[in-house]
C-alpha positions as CSV (number, residue, x, y, z in Angstrom):
1,M,-35.2,26.5,15.0
2,V,-33.4,26.9,11.8
3,M,-30.7,24.6,13.0
4,S,-33.2,21.5,13.7
5,N,-34.9,22.1,10.1
6,T,-31.2,21.8,8.6
7,I,-30.5,18.5,10.6
8,E,-34.0,17.2,9.9
9,Q,-33.4,17.9,5.8
10,S,-30.2,16.3,5.9
11,V,-30.7,13.0,7.6
12,A,-31.1,10.3,4.8
13,T,-32.5,6.6,5.2
14,V,-29.8,3.9,4.4
15,S,-30.9,0.6,4.2
16,F,-28.5,-2.5,3.9
17,G,-29.0,-5.5,2.2
18,P,-29.8,-6.7,-1.7
19,A,-32.8,-4.4,-3.2
20,A,-35.8,-6.4,-3.8
21,S,-35.4,-6.5,-7.6
22,E,-31.6,-7.8,-7.2
23,D,-30.5,-11.3,-7.1
24,P,-28.5,-12.3,-4.0
25,P,-24.8,-12.4,-5.2
26,R,-23.7,-16.1,-5.5
27,V,-20.7,-17.2,-3.5
28,E,-18.7,-20.4,-3.3
29,V,-17.4,-21.8,0.3
30,I,-14.2,-23.3,-0.1
31,E,-13.0,-25.8,2.5
32,G,-9.4,-26.5,2.9
33,A,-6.2,-24.7,2.0
34,L,-6.0,-23.0,-1.6
35,C,-2.3,-24.1,-1.8
36,T,0.0,-26.5,0.0
37,I,2.9,-25.2,2.5
38,S,5.4,-26.2,0.2
39,E,4.0,-24.3,-2.9
40,V,4.0,-21.1,-0.3
41,R,7.7,-21.6,0.6
42,R,8.6,-21.7,-3.1
43,A,6.7,-18.9,-3.7
44,V,8.7,-16.8,-0.8
45,A,11.8,-18.2,-2.0
46,A,11.3,-17.4,-5.5
47,G,9.9,-13.8,-4.6
48,A,13.0,-13.1,-2.3
49,L,15.3,-14.2,-5.0
50,M,14.1,-12.0,-7.6
51,S,13.7,-9.1,-5.3
52,G,17.4,-9.8,-4.4
53,L,18.6,-9.7,-7.8
54,V,16.5,-7.0,-9.0
55,C,18.0,-4.8,-6.0
56,T,21.5,-6.0,-7.1
57,V,21.2,-4.9,-10.7
58,V,19.5,-1.5,-9.7
59,G,22.3,-0.9,-7.3
60,V,25.1,-1.6,-9.6
61,G,23.7,0.4,-12.4
62,I,23.2,3.2,-9.8
63,G,26.8,2.9,-8.3
64,F,28.2,2.6,-12.1
65,Y,26.4,6.0,-13.0
66,L,27.3,7.9,-10.2
67,G,30.9,6.5,-10.6
68,L,31.2,7.7,-14.2
69,R,29.7,10.9,-13.1
70,D,32.2,11.3,-10.1
71,G,35.1,10.4,-12.3
72,R,34.3,13.2,-14.9
73,D,33.5,15.8,-11.9
74,G,36.7,15.2,-10.2
75,R,39.2,16.1,-13.1
C-alpha cells in the first residue's frame, strides 16, 4: 500500500497548449523557396573552397612544426 500512495503522489497533471492569459504565438507562413538553387550552389561551393583552404593552411602549419621538431630531435 505504501507503493501505491507514492505513485499517486508523484503523478502530475500536464496540460499542452498556451495558458489562458497568454497570447498565442504569432507565426508567418512563407510559401515558396527561401533562396534560389543558384544561391545554394554558390554557398556550397564557397563553403567547400573555404574549408579546403583552412584545412590546407592548418595541414601545412602542423607539417612545418613537426618537421622543425623532427629536425631538432634527429641531430
